[in-house]
KEZA-174837 format. One line per field, with one value per residue (C-alpha): residue number from 1; residue in one letter; x, y, z. Coordinates in Angstrom, 1 decimal, always signed. Example, Ala and Ser with C-alpha at 12.3 -4.5 7.8 and 13.67 -1.06 7.14 Angstrom:
<rs>
k = (1 | 2) $
r = (A | S) $
xx = (+12.3 | +13.7) $
yy = (-4.5 | -1.1) $
zz = (+7.8 | +7.1) $
</rs>
This chain:
<rs>
k = (1 | 2 | 3 | 4 | 5 | 6 | 7 | 8 | 9 | 10 | 11 | 12 | 13 | 14 | 15 | 16 | 17 | 18 | 19 | 20 | 21 | 22 | 23 | 24 | 25 | 26 | 27 | 28 | 29 | 30 | 31 | 32 | 33 | 34 | 35 | 36 | 37 | 38 | 39 | 40 | 41 | 42 | 43 | 44 | 45 | 46 | 47 | 48 | 49 | 50 | 51 | 52 | 53 | 54 | 55 | 56 | 57 | 58 | 59 | 60 | 61 | 62 | 63 | 64 | 65 | 66 | 67 | 68 | 69 | 70 | 71 | 72 | 73 | 74 | 75 | 76 | 77 | 78 | 79 | 80 | 81 | 82 | 83 | 84 | 85 | 86 | 87 | 88 | 89 | 90 | 91 | 92 | 93 | 94 | 95 | 96 | 97 | 98 | 99 | 100 | 101 | 102 | 103 | 104 | 105 | 106 | 107 | 108 | 109 | 110 | 111 | 112 | 113 | 114 | 115 | 116 | 117 | 118 | 119 | 120 | 121 | 122 | 123 | 124 | 125 | 126 | 127 | 128 | 129 | 130 | 131 | 132 | 133 | 134 | 135 | 136 | 137 | 138 | 139 | 140 | 141 | 142 | 143 | 144 | 145 | 146 | 147 | 148 | 149 | 150 | 151 | 152 | 153 | 154 | 155 | 156 | 157 | 158 | 159 | 160 | 161 | 162 | 163 | 164 | 165 | 166 | 167 | 168 | 169 | 170 | 171 | 172 | 173 | 174 | 175 | 176 | 177 | 178 | 179 | 180 | 181 | 182 | 183 | 184 | 185 | 186 | 187 | 188 | 189 | 190 | 191 | 192 | 193 | 194 | 195 | 196 | 197 | 198 | 199 | 200 | 201 | 202 | 203 | 204 | 205 | 206 | 207 | 208 | 209 | 210 | 211 | 212 | 213 | 214 | 215 | 216 | 217 | 218 | 219 | 220 | 221 | 222 | 223 | 224 | 225 | 226 | 227 | 228 | 229 | 230 | 231 | 232 | 233 | 234 | 235 | 236 | 237 | 238 | 239 | 240 | 241 | 242 | 243 | 244 | 245 | 246 | 247 | 248 | 249 | 250 | 251 | 252 | 253 | 254 | 255 | 256 | 257 | 258 | 259 | 260 | 261 | 262 | 263 | 264 | 265 | 266 | 267 | 268 | 269 | 270 | 271 | 272 | 273 | 274 | 275 | 276 | 277 | 278 | 279 | 280 | 281 | 282 | 283 | 284 | 285 | 286 | 287 | 288 | 289 | 290 | 291 | 292 | 293 | 294 | 295 | 296 | 297 | 298 | 299 | 300 | 301 | 302 | 303 | 304 | 305 | 306 | 307 | 308 | 309 | 310 | 311 | 312 | 313 | 314 | 315 | 316 | 317 | 318 | 319 | 320 | 321 | 322 | 323 | 324 | 325 | 326 | 327 | 328 | 329 | 330 | 331 | 332 | 333 | 334 | 335 | 336 | 337 | 338 | 339 | 340 | 341 | 342 | 343 | 344 | 345 | 346 | 347 | 348 | 349 | 350 | 351 | 352 | 353 | 354 | 355 | 356 | 357 | 358 | 359 | 360 | 361 | 362 | 363 | 364 | 365 | 366 | 367 | 368 | 369 | 370 | 371 | 372 | 373 | 374 | 375 | 376 | 377 | 378 | 379 | 380 | 381 | 382 | 383 | 384 | 385 | 386 | 387 | 388 | 389 | 390 | 391 | 392 | 393 | 394 | 395 | 396 | 397 | 398 | 399 | 400 | 401 | 402 | 403 | 404 | 405 | 406 | 407 | 408 | 409 | 410 | 411 | 412 | 413 | 414 | 415 | 416 | 417 | 418 | 419 | 420 | 421 | 422 | 423 | 424 | 425 | 426 | 427 | 428 | 429 | 430 | 431 | 432 | 433 | 434 | 435 | 436 | 437 | 438 | 439 | 440 | 441 | 442 | 443 | 444 | 445 | 446 | 447 | 448 | 449 | 450 | 451 | 452 | 453 | 454 | 455 | 456 | 457 | 458 | 459 | 460 | 461 | 462 | 463 | 464 | 465 | 466 | 467 | 468 | 469 | 470 | 471 | 472 | 473 | 474 | 475 | 476 | 477) $
r = (M | R | Y | R | S | T | R | G | K | P | Q | D | P | S | L | S | F | T | E | I | L | L | A | G | L | A | P | D | G | G | L | Y | M | P | E | H | Y | P | H | L | S | E | E | D | L | L | A | L | K | T | V | F | E | R | R | G | Y | P | G | L | A | C | A | V | M | S | L | Y | I | D | D | I | P | R | E | A | L | Q | R | L | C | L | R | A | Y | S | E | A | K | F | S | T | A | K | V | A | P | V | S | K | I | D | E | G | T | W | M | L | H | L | S | N | G | P | T | A | A | F | K | D | M | A | M | Q | M | L | G | Q | L | F | E | Y | V | L | A | A | N | E | T | E | L | N | I | L | G | A | T | S | G | D | T | G | S | S | A | E | Y | A | M | L | G | K | K | N | I | R | V | F | M | L | T | P | A | G | R | M | T | P | F | Q | Q | A | Q | M | F | G | I | D | D | P | R | I | I | N | V | A | L | D | G | V | F | D | D | C | Q | D | V | V | K | A | V | S | A | D | A | R | F | K | R | R | Y | S | I | G | A | V | N | S | I | N | W | A | R | L | L | A | Q | V | V | Y | Y | V | A | A | W | I | Q | V | S | G | D | P | G | Q | R | V | S | F | S | V | P | T | G | N | F | G | D | V | C | A | G | H | V | A | R | S | M | G | V | P | I | E | K | L | V | V | A | T | N | E | N | D | V | L | D | E | F | F | R | T | G | V | Y | R | V | R | S | S | A | E | T | L | E | T | S | S | P | S | M | D | I | S | K | A | S | N | F | E | R | F | V | F | D | L | L | G | C | D | T | G | R | V | R | E | L | F | G | S | Q | L | N | T | R | G | Y | F | D | L | S | A | H | E | A | V | E | R | A | R | E | E | F | G | F | D | S | G | S | S | T | H | A | D | R | L | R | G | I | A | E | V | H | R | Q | H | G | V | L | M | D | P | H | T | A | D | A | W | N | V | S | R | K | H | L | G | E | E | P | M | I | V | L | E | T | A | L | P | V | K | F | A | D | T | I | E | Q | A | L | G | F | T | P | K | V | P | P | R | F | A | G | I | E | K | A | P | R | H | V | T | H | L | P | K | S | V | D | S | V | K | N | L | I | R | K | T | V | D | G) $
xx = (+6.8 | +8.0 | +11.6 | +13.4 | +16.9 | +19.5 | +19.9 | +16.3 | +14.1 | +10.7 | +8.9 | +10.5 | +8.0 | +8.5 | +9.1 | +8.1 | +10.5 | +10.3 | +11.0 | +14.2 | +15.2 | +15.7 | +16.9 | +19.9 | +21.4 | +19.0 | +19.0 | +20.4 | +23.4 | +22.0 | +21.1 | +17.6 | +16.4 | +13.1 | +10.9 | +11.2 | +12.6 | +9.9 | +10.1 | +10.4 | +8.9 | +10.0 | +6.9 | +8.0 | +11.5 | +10.2 | +7.9 | +11.0 | +12.8 | +9.8 | +9.8 | +13.5 | +13.2 | +10.2 | +10.8 | +14.6 | +16.6 | +14.2 | +11.3 | +13.2 | +14.3 | +10.7 | +9.5 | +12.2 | +12.2 | +8.4 | +8.6 | +10.1 | +8.4 | +4.7 | +4.5 | +5.5 | +2.8 | +3.9 | +3.4 | +5.7 | +8.3 | +8.3 | +8.9 | +11.8 | +13.4 | +13.1 | +14.9 | +17.6 | +18.4 | +18.1 | +20.3 | +21.6 | +23.0 | +24.4 | +25.6 | +23.8 | +20.2 | +21.1 | +22.6 | +24.3 | +25.3 | +27.3 | +30.1 | +31.6 | +35.3 | +36.0 | +34.1 | +33.0 | +33.3 | +31.2 | +31.7 | +28.9 | +29.7 | +28.7 | +30.8 | +28.6 | +27.2 | +28.2 | +31.2 | +32.3 | +31.9 | +29.5 | +28.3 | +26.3 | +24.0 | +22.5 | +23.3 | +21.3 | +18.2 | +18.9 | +19.0 | +15.6 | +14.1 | +15.5 | +14.2 | +10.7 | +10.3 | +11.7 | +9.4 | +6.4 | +7.4 | +8.4 | +11.7 | +15.4 | +18.2 | +21.9 | +23.6 | +26.7 | +28.8 | +32.2 | +34.1 | +37.2 | +37.0 | +34.0 | +31.0 | +31.7 | +31.7 | +28.8 | +26.7 | +27.7 | +26.8 | +23.6 | +22.6 | +23.9 | +21.1 | +18.5 | +16.2 | +16.5 | +19.7 | +23.1 | +26.1 | +28.9 | +31.3 | +34.3 | +37.4 | +40.6 | +43.2 | +45.7 | +44.2 | +42.3 | +43.7 | +44.2 | +41.3 | +39.0 | +40.0 | +39.5 | +36.0 | +35.0 | +37.0 | +36.4 | +32.7 | +32.1 | +28.7 | +28.0 | +25.7 | +28.5 | +31.0 | +34.1 | +36.0 | +39.4 | +40.0 | +43.4 | +42.9 | +41.7 | +38.3 | +37.3 | +38.0 | +35.7 | +33.0 | +33.4 | +32.7 | +29.6 | +28.3 | +29.1 | +27.3 | +24.3 | +24.2 | +23.7 | +19.9 | +19.4 | +22.0 | +20.8 | +17.2 | +18.2 | +20.3 | +18.3 | +21.2 | +20.8 | +23.1 | +24.1 | +26.6 | +25.5 | +24.3 | +21.2 | +18.9 | +17.6 | +21.1 | +21.5 | +18.1 | +18.9 | +22.0 | +19.9 | +18.5 | +21.8 | +22.1 | +18.7 | +19.7 | +22.9 | +21.2 | +18.6 | +21.3 | +23.6 | +21.0 | +17.4 | +16.4 | +15.1 | +16.8 | +20.2 | +22.1 | +25.0 | +27.8 | +29.2 | +32.7 | +32.4 | +35.2 | +34.2 | +35.6 | +32.5 | +30.4 | +27.6 | +28.0 | +28.1 | +25.3 | +23.0 | +23.8 | +23.0 | +19.6 | +19.0 | +19.9 | +17.7 | +14.8 | +15.2 | +17.4 | +19.2 | +22.6 | +25.0 | +28.0 | +28.8 | +32.5 | +33.9 | +37.0 | +39.2 | +42.6 | +45.4 | +42.9 | +41.4 | +39.1 | +36.1 | +38.2 | +39.5 | +35.9 | +34.7 | +37.8 | +37.9 | +34.7 | +36.6 | +35.8 | +38.7 | +38.7 | +42.0 | +43.3 | +43.9 | +47.6 | +47.0 | +44.8 | +47.1 | +47.2 | +46.9 | +46.4 | +42.7 | +42.0 | +38.3 | +38.6 | +41.1 | +38.6 | +38.8 | +35.4 | +32.8 | +29.7 | +27.2 | +28.6 | +26.2 | +23.3 | +24.7 | +25.5 | +21.9 | +20.6 | +23.3 | +22.2 | +18.6 | +17.7 | +18.8 | +18.9 | +20.2 | +23.2 | +23.9 | +23.9 | +26.4 | +28.7 | +28.7 | +28.4 | +30.2 | +32.5 | +33.8 | +34.2 | +36.0 | +37.9 | +38.1 | +36.9 | +34.3 | +34.5 | +31.6 | +33.7 | +31.9 | +28.6 | +29.7 | +29.5 | +31.9 | +30.0 | +26.6 | +27.9 | +29.1 | +26.4 | +23.2 | +24.1 | +26.5 | +29.5 | +33.1 | +36.1 | +39.6 | +42.1 | +44.4 | +47.7 | +49.2 | +51.3 | +48.1 | +46.3 | +49.1 | +49.3 | +45.5 | +45.2 | +48.0 | +46.7 | +43.1 | +44.1 | +46.6 | +44.3 | +40.9 | +41.5 | +39.6 | +41.0 | +40.1 | +40.5 | +42.5 | +39.3 | +37.8 | +41.1 | +40.9 | +37.5 | +38.9 | +41.9 | +39.8 | +37.1 | +39.8 | +39.8 | +36.0 | +35.0 | +32.2 | +29.9 | +27.7 | +28.7 | +30.8 | +30.0 | +32.7 | +31.4 | +33.2 | +34.0 | +35.0 | +36.6 | +40.4 | +41.2 | +40.4 | +43.4 | +45.8 | +49.1 | +48.3 | +47.2 | +50.5 | +52.4 | +50.6 | +50.5 | +53.1 | +50.5 | +47.8 | +44.2 | +42.6 | +40.5 | +36.9 | +35.9 | +33.4 | +36.3 | +38.8 | +40.7 | +39.1 | +42.4 | +43.2 | +40.1 | +40.4 | +39.9 | +37.2 | +37.9 | +38.1 | +40.8 | +39.8 | +41.2 | +39.4 | +37.2 | +33.5 | +33.2 | +35.1 | +32.6 | +29.6 | +30.9 | +31.3 | +27.7 | +26.5 | +28.4 | +27.2 | +23.6 | +23.0 | +25.1) $
yy = (+34.4 | +37.3 | +38.3 | +39.7 | +40.9 | +38.7 | +41.6 | +42.6 | +43.4 | +41.8 | +45.1 | +45.4 | +44.8 | +41.8 | +42.6 | +41.0 | +39.5 | +42.5 | +44.9 | +43.1 | +42.6 | +46.3 | +47.0 | +44.5 | +45.1 | +45.7 | +49.2 | +47.6 | +46.2 | +42.6 | +40.3 | +39.4 | +35.9 | +34.1 | +33.6 | +29.8 | +27.4 | +25.5 | +21.8 | +19.5 | +16.0 | +13.0 | +13.7 | +17.3 | +16.2 | +13.8 | +16.5 | +18.8 | +16.0 | +15.7 | +19.5 | +19.5 | +16.6 | +18.1 | +21.8 | +22.0 | +24.4 | +27.4 | +25.3 | +24.1 | +27.6 | +28.8 | +25.9 | +26.4 | +30.2 | +30.4 | +28.8 | +32.1 | +34.6 | +35.3 | +38.9 | +38.2 | +36.2 | +32.7 | +33.3 | +36.4 | +34.5 | +31.7 | +34.2 | +35.8 | +32.3 | +31.5 | +34.7 | +34.3 | +30.7 | +30.5 | +28.2 | +31.3 | +32.7 | +29.5 | +27.7 | +24.6 | +23.6 | +22.0 | +25.3 | +23.6 | +20.0 | +17.5 | +15.2 | +12.2 | +12.6 | +9.3 | +6.5 | +8.7 | +12.3 | +14.5 | +18.0 | +20.6 | +22.9 | +26.4 | +28.4 | +28.3 | +31.8 | +35.1 | +35.7 | +32.1 | +32.1 | +30.6 | +34.1 | +34.2 | +31.5 | +34.1 | +37.4 | +36.6 | +36.0 | +39.0 | +41.2 | +40.0 | +40.4 | +44.0 | +45.1 | +43.6 | +45.2 | +48.6 | +48.7 | +47.9 | +50.6 | +53.1 | +53.8 | +53.3 | +51.6 | +52.4 | +49.1 | +49.3 | +46.2 | +44.8 | +42.1 | +40.0 | +38.9 | +37.3 | +39.0 | +42.3 | +41.2 | +38.8 | +41.7 | +44.1 | +41.8 | +40.9 | +44.5 | +45.9 | +47.4 | +46.9 | +49.9 | +52.1 | +50.5 | +51.9 | +49.9 | +51.1 | +48.2 | +48.4 | +46.3 | +45.9 | +47.6 | +45.2 | +42.1 | +40.6 | +38.6 | +40.4 | +38.5 | +39.5 | +43.1 | +43.1 | +41.7 | +44.5 | +47.5 | +46.8 | +47.6 | +51.1 | +52.2 | +55.3 | +53.3 | +50.8 | +52.5 | +50.5 | +51.7 | +50.4 | +51.0 | +51.1 | +48.0 | +44.4 | +42.9 | +43.3 | +47.0 | +47.2 | +45.3 | +47.5 | +50.6 | +49.0 | +48.2 | +51.6 | +53.3 | +51.0 | +51.7 | +55.4 | +55.2 | +58.8 | +58.5 | +55.0 | +56.3 | +59.5 | +57.6 | +54.4 | +52.2 | +48.5 | +45.4 | +42.5 | +40.9 | +37.8 | +39.9 | +40.2 | +37.3 | +37.0 | +36.1 | +33.5 | +32.0 | +31.7 | +29.7 | +27.2 | +26.0 | +24.5 | +22.4 | +20.9 | +20.4 | +18.7 | +16.3 | +15.4 | +14.7 | +12.7 | +10.9 | +11.9 | +9.4 | +10.9 | +8.1 | +8.7 | +11.6 | +13.5 | +15.7 | +18.9 | +20.4 | +24.2 | +26.7 | +29.8 | +32.9 | +35.0 | +31.9 | +32.8 | +29.8 | +27.2 | +29.2 | +28.4 | +24.7 | +25.2 | +26.6 | +23.7 | +21.2 | +22.9 | +22.6 | +18.9 | +18.3 | +15.1 | +16.5 | +14.6 | +17.0 | +20.6 | +20.8 | +24.4 | +24.7 | +27.7 | +28.8 | +30.2 | +32.8 | +30.2 | +32.2 | +29.9 | +26.7 | +27.9 | +28.4 | +25.0 | +23.5 | +25.6 | +27.6 | +30.8 | +33.4 | +35.8 | +38.5 | +39.2 | +42.7 | +43.9 | +43.4 | +39.8 | +38.9 | +37.0 | +37.5 | +34.0 | +32.1 | +31.6 | +35.4 | +35.3 | +33.7 | +36.2 | +37.2 | +37.5 | +38.8 | +36.3 | +38.4 | +35.5 | +33.7 | +35.8 | +33.9 | +30.6 | +31.8 | +33.1 | +29.6 | +28.0 | +30.2 | +29.4 | +32.7 | +34.7 | +38.2 | +39.8 | +37.4 | +38.0 | +41.7 | +41.3 | +39.0 | +40.7 | +44.2 | +44.9 | +41.9 | +41.9 | +45.7 | +45.8 | +42.5 | +41.4 | +37.9 | +35.9 | +32.5 | +30.0 | +27.0 | +26.9 | +26.6 | +23.4 | +25.3 | +22.9 | +19.8 | +21.3 | +22.6 | +19.2 | +17.0 | +19.1 | +21.1 | +18.8 | +21.1 | +20.0 | +22.1 | +22.3 | +24.6 | +24.3 | +26.0 | +27.2 | +24.0 | +22.0 | +23.8 | +23.2 | +19.5 | +19.1 | +20.8 | +18.6 | +15.3 | +15.8 | +16.8 | +13.9 | +11.3 | +12.4 | +14.9 | +17.6 | +21.2 | +23.0 | +26.6 | +27.2 | +27.7 | +24.5 | +22.9 | +24.1 | +22.3 | +19.2 | +19.0 | +19.5 | +17.0 | +14.2 | +14.3 | +14.1 | +11.3 | +9.0 | +6.4 | +9.0 | +10.8 | +13.9 | +16.8 | +19.4 | +22.9 | +24.6 | +28.3 | +29.5 | +28.6 | +28.0 | +30.7 | +33.3 | +32.2 | +31.4 | +32.1 | +29.5 | +26.9 | +27.5 | +27.0 | +23.7 | +22.3 | +24.2 | +25.6 | +28.2 | +27.3 | +28.4 | +31.5 | +30.8 | +32.6 | +34.8 | +36.3 | +36.7 | +40.0 | +40.9 | +41.9 | +44.4 | +46.5 | +50.0 | +50.2 | +52.3 | +52.5 | +55.2 | +54.9 | +56.0 | +55.7 | +53.2 | +56.0 | +55.9 | +59.6 | +59.3 | +56.6 | +58.7 | +61.7 | +59.7 | +58.4 | +62.0 | +63.4 | +60.6 | +60.5 | +64.3 | +65.2) $
zz = (+56.2 | +58.4 | +59.3 | +62.3 | +63.1 | +64.8 | +67.2 | +67.5 | +70.5 | +71.2 | +70.4 | +67.0 | +64.2 | +61.9 | +58.2 | +54.9 | +52.3 | +50.0 | +52.9 | +53.9 | +50.3 | +49.9 | +53.4 | +53.4 | +56.9 | +59.8 | +61.4 | +64.7 | +62.8 | +62.8 | +60.0 | +59.0 | +59.6 | +59.0 | +62.0 | +61.4 | +58.9 | +56.8 | +57.4 | +54.4 | +55.0 | +52.9 | +50.7 | +50.2 | +49.3 | +46.7 | +45.3 | +44.9 | +43.1 | +40.7 | +40.1 | +39.4 | +36.9 | +35.1 | +35.3 | +35.8 | +38.0 | +37.5 | +38.7 | +41.8 | +42.6 | +42.5 | +44.7 | +47.4 | +47.4 | +47.6 | +51.0 | +52.2 | +49.9 | +50.3 | +49.1 | +45.4 | +43.5 | +42.6 | +38.9 | +39.0 | +41.0 | +38.5 | +35.7 | +37.6 | +38.2 | +34.5 | +33.6 | +36.2 | +35.4 | +31.7 | +29.6 | +27.8 | +31.0 | +32.4 | +29.3 | +30.3 | +30.9 | +34.2 | +35.5 | +38.4 | +37.3 | +39.3 | +38.2 | +40.0 | +40.8 | +42.5 | +44.2 | +47.2 | +45.9 | +43.6 | +42.5 | +42.3 | +39.3 | +40.1 | +37.6 | +34.5 | +34.9 | +33.2 | +35.4 | +35.9 | +39.6 | +42.1 | +43.1 | +39.8 | +41.2 | +43.7 | +42.0 | +38.8 | +41.0 | +43.2 | +40.1 | +39.0 | +42.4 | +42.8 | +39.4 | +40.1 | +43.5 | +42.5 | +39.5 | +41.7 | +44.2 | +41.6 | +43.4 | +42.9 | +44.8 | +45.3 | +46.0 | +48.2 | +48.4 | +49.2 | +47.4 | +47.9 | +44.3 | +42.7 | +44.4 | +42.7 | +39.1 | +39.7 | +41.2 | +38.5 | +35.7 | +37.4 | +37.8 | +34.5 | +32.5 | +35.3 | +35.7 | +38.8 | +40.1 | +40.6 | +42.0 | +44.2 | +44.7 | +47.2 | +46.5 | +48.5 | +46.3 | +44.7 | +46.4 | +43.5 | +40.6 | +37.3 | +35.7 | +38.6 | +38.4 | +34.6 | +34.9 | +37.2 | +36.2 | +32.5 | +32.8 | +31.2 | +32.6 | +34.6 | +36.9 | +37.8 | +40.1 | +41.2 | +44.2 | +45.3 | +49.0 | +50.6 | +52.8 | +52.9 | +52.3 | +55.9 | +55.7 | +52.7 | +54.6 | +57.6 | +55.5 | +54.0 | +57.4 | +58.8 | +55.9 | +56.2 | +60.0 | +59.3 | +59.1 | +57.9 | +55.1 | +54.2 | +53.8 | +52.0 | +49.4 | +49.2 | +50.1 | +49.6 | +49.8 | +47.6 | +49.9 | +51.6 | +54.5 | +52.3 | +53.1 | +49.5 | +48.3 | +50.9 | +50.1 | +46.4 | +47.4 | +49.4 | +46.0 | +44.8 | +47.9 | +47.2 | +43.5 | +44.5 | +46.8 | +44.1 | +41.5 | +43.7 | +45.8 | +45.5 | +48.1 | +51.4 | +53.2 | +51.7 | +53.2 | +51.6 | +52.9 | +51.6 | +51.7 | +51.2 | +50.6 | +52.6 | +54.2 | +54.8 | +55.9 | +53.3 | +51.1 | +53.9 | +55.8 | +52.9 | +53.5 | +57.2 | +56.2 | +53.8 | +56.5 | +59.1 | +56.6 | +56.4 | +53.3 | +54.1 | +54.8 | +57.1 | +57.4 | +56.4 | +56.2 | +56.5 | +54.4 | +54.9 | +53.7 | +56.0 | +57.2 | +59.5 | +61.8 | +61.1 | +61.4 | +64.8 | +66.1 | +65.1 | +66.7 | +69.9 | +70.3 | +70.1 | +67.4 | +67.1 | +64.5 | +62.9 | +62.2 | +58.6 | +59.2 | +60.3 | +57.3 | +55.0 | +51.2 | +49.8 | +46.5 | +47.3 | +47.6 | +47.7 | +51.2 | +52.5 | +55.1 | +58.9 | +59.8 | +58.6 | +58.2 | +57.9 | +60.9 | +63.1 | +61.5 | +62.6 | +66.1 | +66.4 | +65.7 | +67.9 | +70.9 | +70.4 | +68.7 | +71.8 | +70.3 | +73.5 | +73.6 | +69.9 | +70.5 | +73.3 | +71.3 | +68.0 | +69.5 | +72.7 | +72.9 | +69.4 | +69.5 | +72.8 | +73.0 | +69.3 | +70.1 | +72.0 | +73.6 | +73.5 | +74.6 | +78.0 | +76.2 | +74.4 | +71.1 | +69.3 | +70.4 | +69.5 | +66.2 | +65.3 | +66.7 | +66.3 | +63.2 | +61.4 | +61.2 | +60.8 | +59.6 | +58.4 | +56.7 | +53.6 | +52.8 | +49.5 | +49.3 | +49.9 | +47.1 | +44.6 | +45.5 | +45.4 | +42.0 | +40.6 | +42.0 | +41.0 | +37.5 | +37.1 | +38.6 | +37.4 | +34.6 | +36.5 | +36.7 | +40.0 | +41.0 | +44.3 | +46.4 | +45.2 | +46.0 | +49.6 | +49.8 | +48.2 | +50.5 | +53.7 | +52.5 | +52.4 | +56.2 | +56.6 | +54.3 | +55.6 | +54.1 | +52.5 | +49.3 | +49.7 | +47.4 | +46.9 | +46.0 | +43.1 | +43.5 | +40.0 | +36.7 | +37.1 | +34.5 | +37.0 | +39.0 | +36.2 | +38.1 | +40.7 | +38.1 | +36.3 | +39.5 | +40.1 | +36.6 | +34.5 | +32.1 | +32.2 | +31.6 | +28.3 | +28.4 | +27.4 | +24.1 | +26.0 | +28.0 | +25.2 | +25.5 | +28.8 | +30.5 | +27.8 | +28.3 | +29.7 | +33.5 | +35.3 | +39.0 | +41.7 | +44.4 | +47.9 | +51.4 | +53.7 | +55.1 | +55.6 | +54.9 | +51.6 | +50.4 | +51.6 | +49.7 | +46.5 | +46.8 | +47.4 | +44.5 | +42.1 | +43.1 | +43.6 | +40.6) $
</rs>
């Protein structure tokens, strides 16, 4: 399998998986995509079901990811998957189990990892891949990432103790919950550098992209990415869509739908990849909070980026995003892999106008009919009501992001099973849970006292130069 940028030109060389793994963002500002999606026949799907039943989640992860990775030996990839998805790390042999909520709805539990968030599902694999490739190349990597809440801690715990890896993680100052801040800032390790920027998540992401776009600086300081702009992370997330279908259906003739809480489009983009491969998925429901940029596009065909001032601070903070980085991958597929058009839309049009309009190209209709997308948004009041109703009626405690997905899913139920994707353990958003239910969720024993630990964080202005200077000072000594 070879990879190309969404903004590439015909003369650009294709790259291998390990090359794009370390590169993250393409030099032209685009995102790497495989040259094609492998097609899964009914026989292939049944074979994956057998692998999952006999070898568990690690075996399934190896089987799915090997379709896109041909420059890491299969035996080595299997070992990496076993390390990434061990029962010790995920507190359950199933890793990503499902549970039935009501007659038509299931929940995919993705919060069993080290930081109690779905980001662990990809980050644990990414850490193993990075360490393997860096050791083979005898080189090091300085990871630069941005987080609105859970990506940062998941990345840091996945990279902690890995050889030849240093992490610089940018966070929007004051925008994360106390628990999220404690998980990240409580890490006391000189190779984990937390940075609080004066801005919102989109400002942090813009800095990451700007630093990565400086080819000379990126090469000199070996800058890599763990955000979902890195294809490897997206690929790892494809696995749990396959696992969910197997557990709920497992019949190639029985389709399922997913309701996915998302702000950066990475989580649901993995579902799009799974569906494009032939996994029997009927609908992919995009669930947003009040920052409804993605919902607006799937309703109108207009993608309009909000300013920092317009990006609302909500009770589902990991989705307080108005520039959905992975959305470019879907638009690339929507436009028939037209790299020139993608360059125009995500380059000149967004930079000069702040939006683009694909309504004349029947984008909404094609997104729904050809790619299975639907969407909706959820408010703070909706979240509180959803959390309370599901807890009262079904005894299930949801975090606010999962509640967004639950609320939106109610409007898109069909004959097929609806699978709601979980974001994190509710304890990470205790204030909202208390508002909804009148009590705070219990802190799991492994997180006891976490909010009392000393904080290790550097405060900087939202400046590309200030972040570059920090990297220079840290790496060069």
